[in-house]
C-alpha positions in Angstrom: 59.1 45.3 40.8 58.1 48.5 42.6 59.7 47.2 45.8 62.9 46.5 43.8 63.0 49.8 42.2 62.4 51.5 45.6 65.2 49.5 47.0 67.6 50.6 44.1 66.6 54.2 44.6 67.3 54.0 48.3 70.6 52.3 47.7 71.6 55.0 45.2 70.6 57.7 47.7 72.7 56.1 50.4 75.7 55.8 47.9 75.2 59.6 47.0 75.1 60.6 50.6 78.2 58.5 51.5 80.0 60.1 48.3 79.0 63.7 49.4 80.1 62.8 52.9 83.6 61.6 51.7 84.0 64.7 49.4 83.1 67.0 52.3 85.8 65.2 54.5 88.5 65.5 51.7 87.7 69.3 51.4 88.0 69.6 55.1 91.3 67.8 55.0 92.8 70.0 52.3 91.3 73.1 54.1 92.6 72.1 57.3 96.2 71.5 55.9 96.1 75.2 54.8 94.8 76.5 57.9 97.3 74.6 60.0 100.1 76.0 57.9 99.0 79.6 58.5 98.3 79.0 62.1 101.7 77.4 62.7 103.4 80.3 61.1 101.5 82.7 63.6 102.5 80.3 66.5 106.2 80.1 65.3 106.4 83.9 65.9 104.5 83.8 69.3 106.3 80.9 70.6 109.6 82.2 69.2 109.7 85.6 70.7 108.4 84.1 73.9 111.2 81.6 74.1 113.7 84.6 73.4 112.3 86.5 76.4 112.5 83.4 78.6 116.2 82.8 77.4 117.0 86.3 78.4 115.3 86.4 81.7 116.7 85.3 85.0 115.4 82.1 86.7 113.9 84.1 89.4 112.6 86.9 87.0 109.4 88.7 88.1 107.5 87.9 84.8 109.0 84.5 84.2 105.8 82.6 85.2 103.7 84.7 82.8 106.1 83.9 79.9 105.8 80.3 80.8 102.0 80.5 80.8 102.1 82.1 77.3 104.4 79.4 76.0 102.2 76.7 77.5 99.1 78.1 76.0 100.7 78.5 72.6 102.0 74.8 72.9 98.3 73.7 73.5 97.3 75.9 70.3 99.9 73.9 68.3 98.6 70.7 69.8 95.1 71.7 68.7 96.2 72.0 65.1 97.5 68.5 65.2 94.2 67.3 66.6 92.3 68.9 63.7 94.6 66.8 61.3 93.8 63.8 63.4 90.2 64.0 62.1 91.3 62.9 58.6 93.9 60.3 59.7 93.5 56.8 60.4 96.0 56.1 63.1 97.4 57.6 66.4 100.3 59.8 65.8 102.5 59.3 69.0 101.0 56.5 71.1 102.8 55.8 74.4 101.8 54.5 77.8 100.3 57.4 79.9 98.7 57.5 83.2 95.2 58.9 82.7 94.6 60.5 86.1 97.9 62.2 85.9 97.1 63.5 82.5 93.6 64.8 83.5 95.2 66.5 86.6 97.7 68.3 84.3 94.8 69.4 82.0 92.6 70.7 84.8 94.1 74.2 84.9 93.6 74.6 81.2 90.0 73.1 81.4 89.2 75.7 84.2 90.1 78.5 81.6 88.0 76.8 79.0 84.8 76.8 81.0 83.0 79.9 82.3 83.5 81.3 85.8 79.7 80.3 86.6 80.5 76.5 85.8 82.0 74.6 88.7 84.6 71.8 87.7 84.7 68.8 89.8 87.2 66.0 89.6 86.5 62.5 90.9 89.5 60.4 89.8 90.0 56.7 90.7 92.6 55.8 93.3 93.9 53.2 90.9 96.5 54.1 88.3 94.9 53.7 84.8 97.5 53.2 82.1 96.4 53.5 78.6 98.4 53.5 75.3 97.6 56.8 73.8 98.8 60.2 72.3 98.4 62.5 75.3 97.8 65.6 73.3 94.8 64.0 71.4 93.3 62.8 74.7 93.8 66.3 76.0 91.9 67.6 73.0 89.0 65.2 73.5 88.5 66.6 77.2 88.7 70.1 75.9 86.1 69.5 73.2 83.9 67.7 75.7 84.2 70.4 78.3 83.6 73.1 75.7 80.5 71.4 74.6 79.3 71.0 78.2 80.0 74.8 78.8 77.9 75.8 76.0 75.0 73.5 77.2 75.1 75.6 80.5 74.7 79.1 79.5 73.2 80.1 83.0 76.1 78.1 84.8 76.2 74.7 86.5 78.2 71.7 87.5 80.8 69.8 85.2 82.2 66.6 86.6 85.0 64.4 85.2 85.3 60.9 86.7 87.6 58.0 86.0 87.3 54.4 87.0 88.6 50.9 86.0 85.9 48.7 84.2 85.8 45.3 82.6 83.8 45.0 79.4 82.1 41.7 78.7 79.3 40.1 76.9 76.6 42.1 78.5 78.1 45.4 77.3 78.7 44.0 73.8 75.1 42.8 73.6 73.6 46.1 74.9 75.7 48.3 72.6 76.2 45.9 69.6 79.9 46.6 69.5 82.9 46.2 71.8 85.8 44.0 72.6 86.0 42.1 75.9 88.8 43.3 78.2 90.0 45.8 80.9 89.3 49.5 80.1 89.6 53.0 81.7 86.3 54.7 81.8 86.3 58.6 81.6 82.9 60.1 82.3 82.2 63.8 81.6 78.8 64.9 83.0 77.1 68.2 82.9 73.7 69.5 84.4 72.9 71.5 81.3 69.9 71.7 78.7 70.6 68.1 77.6 69.2 66.9 74.1 66.4 64.7 72.8 66.9 61.4 71.1 66.9 62.7 67.6 69.8 65.2 68.2 71.7 62.5 70.4 71.9 60.2 67.5 73.4 62.9 65.3 76.0 64.6 67.5 79.0 62.8 66.3 78.3 63.5 62.7 80.7 66.0 61.1 79.3 69.5 60.6 76.2 68.7 62.6 75.5 71.5 65.2 72.5 72.8 67.0 74.3 76.2 67.6 73.6 79.5 65.8 75.4 80.3 62.8 79.1 81.5 63.7 78.9 79.8 67.0 80.0 76.3 66.1 81.6 74.3 63.3 80.0 71.0 64.1 83.4 69.4 64.3 84.4 69.4 68.1 82.5 66.1 68.9 83.3 64.6 65.5 87.0 65.0 66.2 86.6 63.6 69.8 84.8 60.6 68.4 87.4 59.9 65.7 90.3 60.2 68.1 88.7 57.7 70.6 88.0 55.3 67.7 91.7 55.6 66.6 92.7 54.7 70.3 90.6 51.5 69.8 88.1 52.9 72.3 84.4 53.5 72.5 82.3 56.6 73.4 78.7 56.7 74.5 76.5 59.6 75.2 73.3 59.6 77.7 71.2 62.6 77.7 67.5 63.9 78.2 66.1 67.3 77.5 66.5 69.5 80.6 68.4 66.8 82.6 72.1 67.1 81.5 74.3 65.1 79.5 77.0 62.5 80.1 79.7 61.3 77.9 81.4 57.8 78.6 84.7 57.1 77.1 86.3 53.7 77.3 90.0 53.2 76.6 91.8 49.8 76.8 94.3 49.6 79.5 97.8 48.5 78.9 100.4 46.7 81.2 103.2 48.7 79.7 105.0 50.9 82.3 104.7 54.7 82.0 107.9 56.4 81.0 109.1 58.7 83.6 109.4 62.3 82.6 112.9 63.5 82.5 113.3 67.0 83.9 114.6 69.2 81.0 117.9 70.9 81.5 118.1 74.2 79.9 121.0 74.2 77.6 122.2 77.5 76.1 122.0 77.1 72.5 125.1 77.2 70.3 125.5 79.8 67.6 127.9 80.4 64.9 129.5 83.0 62.5 128.3 81.4 59.2 126.2 83.1 56.6 122.5 81.7 56.2 120.3 82.3 53.2 116.9 82.4 54.7 114.0 82.1 52.3 110.5 82.5 53.9 107.4 84.1 52.4 105.7 84.9 55.9 107.0 88.1 57.0 106.5 87.5 60.8 108.4 84.1 60.6 111.0 85.6 58.4 111.7 88.6 60.7 111.6 86.3 63.9 114.1 83.8 62.4 116.4 86.5 61.3 116.3 87.9 64.8 117.2 84.6 66.4 120.0 83.8 64.0 121.6 87.2 64.3 121.2 87.1 68.0 123.5 84.0 68.0 126.0 85.3 65.7 125.0 84.2 62.3 124.8 86.6 59.2 121.4 86.4 57.4 120.5 87.1 53.9 116.7 87.3 53.4 114.6 86.1 50.5 110.9 86.6 50.3 110.1 83.8 47.9 111.7 81.1 45.7 112.9 83.2 42.9 114.2 85.9 45.2 116.3 83.1 46.9 117.9 81.9 43.6 118.8 85.5 42.9 120.1 86.3 46.4 122.2 83.0 46.2 123.8 84.0 42.8 124.8 87.4 44.3 126.2 85.9 47.3 127.3 82.3 46.2 130.8 82.4 47.7 129.5 83.7 51.1 126.5 81.5 51.9 127.2 78.4 54.1 123.6 77.1 54.4 120.1 77.4 52.8 117.2 77.5 55.4 114.3 77.1 53.0 110.5 77.1 53.5 109.1 74.2 51.5 105.9 75.9 50.2 106.7 79.3 48.7 105.3 81.5 45.9 107.1 81.4 42.5 109.3 78.6 43.3 109.0 76.1 46.3 111.9 75.0 48.5 112.7 71.8 46.7 112.9 73.7 43.3 115.2 76.4 44.8 117.4 73.7 46.3 117.7 71.7 42.9 118.5 75.0 41.0 121.1 76.1 43.5 122.8 72.6 43.5 123.6 73.2 39.9 125.7 76.1 41.0 127.0 74.6 44.3 126.5 70.8 44.4 127.8 70.7 48.1 125.5 73.4 49.4 124.0 72.5 52.8 120.1 72.8 53.4 117.6 72.8 56.1 113.9 72.6 55.0 111.2 74.0 57.2 107.5 74.0 56.9 104.3 74.6 59.0 102.3 72.2 56.7 101.6 68.6 57.8 104.2 66.1 56.8 102.0 64.2 54.5 101.0 67.4 52.6 104.6 68.2 51.8 106.0 64.6 51.3 108.5 65.0 54.2 109.2 61.2 53.9 110.8 61.9 50.5 113.1 64.6 51.8 114.2 62.5 54.8 114.8 59.4 52.3 117.2 61.5 50.4 119.2 62.3 53.4 118.0 66.0 53.6 117.2 67.6 56.9 113.7 69.0 57.8 112.4 70.9 60.7 108.6 71.4 61.6 107.0 74.8 62.4 106.3 76.1 65.1 109.8 75.3 66.5 111.4 76.8 69.6 114.6 78.9 68.9 116.7 76.2 70.9 115.5 73.5 68.6 116.1 75.6 65.4 119.6 76.5 66.5 120.5 73.0 67.5 119.3 71.6 64.2 121.0 74.3 62.2 124.3 73.7 64.0 124.0 69.9 63.4 123.5 70.5 59.7 126.5 72.9 59.4 128.7 70.5 61.3 127.7 67.4 59.5 130.3 67.2 56.9 133.0 68.6 59.2 132.4 65.7 61.6 132.5 63.2 58.7 135.7 64.7 57.4 137.4 64.5 61.0 136.4 60.7 61.0 137.7 60.1 57.7 141.0 62.0 58.6 141.3 59.8 61.8 140.8 56.7 59.8 143.4 57.7 57.2 145.9 58.3 60.1 145.2 54.8 61.6 145.9 53.2 58.2 149.2 54.9 57.7 
């Protein structure tokens, strides 16, 4: 009887721990969505003004390289926010065939900035091409998280090595690790000669919120995010470490026979502006002022609104002038959808483009798209914003031209 009671108590404790863990992840998911929104608004302004400078600068301009570096770093910051969101998701967002060695080489310069100057980064990449089906931004984030962890384990400096090799997983691997699926894999090893860890810590390092760092020095999420991303890619990750003898992380990603898509060189196309009047409703002052500057730079007239109710007031005052609504979805007083529905009662044919820095599942983007409404995510380069805006403004005009041509053919 006592054994049965002890078993029941142990089972209840396990269930309670699991529930607390789930609740913490749910809180983290909600908190991350809000942080991502605010961070994306900041990045919208940084990337936006950077792109404006780039557009105005000559191809051989003295500071063009510096601007490109700023934009590249801002882009990585935007990808970081998406990786944070990936922690609470169950599937990979943008999987495509990628050549692993090429991706690591592209990330090398950024990794060199992540680690300290007293840490020497060595690359030992396989001669073979290793193609995996993956989201390149998320795999980049895994590498950044592991290298950051290695840097912190070598406060006095040391050596950090990233290696790749093809490997075949079979019965022996599955028996040794009690998991796995037979097949061909790409192996990424990240090794440091830092302080290492004991067995007790090694068993806990992938748990969310677990950290050995001092308060304020770590969230305990970096390795958890890396682990979750690898699992989402149908991969495996192991860690080998001893106190005082460094650490090695081994990542196994299944290879694919799919061919890597060739990167097309992006042609810079001068964005097309217009002379229409846009009602811009955006509660973040930096994003509002940047968006206004871009639109006015390309010929548009902009009427600003600081929240939902202000947008409705401004529309009523200018209802015969306004050609399109550019609405942030999440705003104080009235959200973008509510503003649109209210304005439609006055002008049923009004055109609208929704924007948001929140993740798509948080704002129900699917519902917006299913209703044929247009949406753009923040941060957005000015070229993309202008292109999307022009497409929405021209949508009915093009439809009317097609109808007119059809009518002429029927006559």
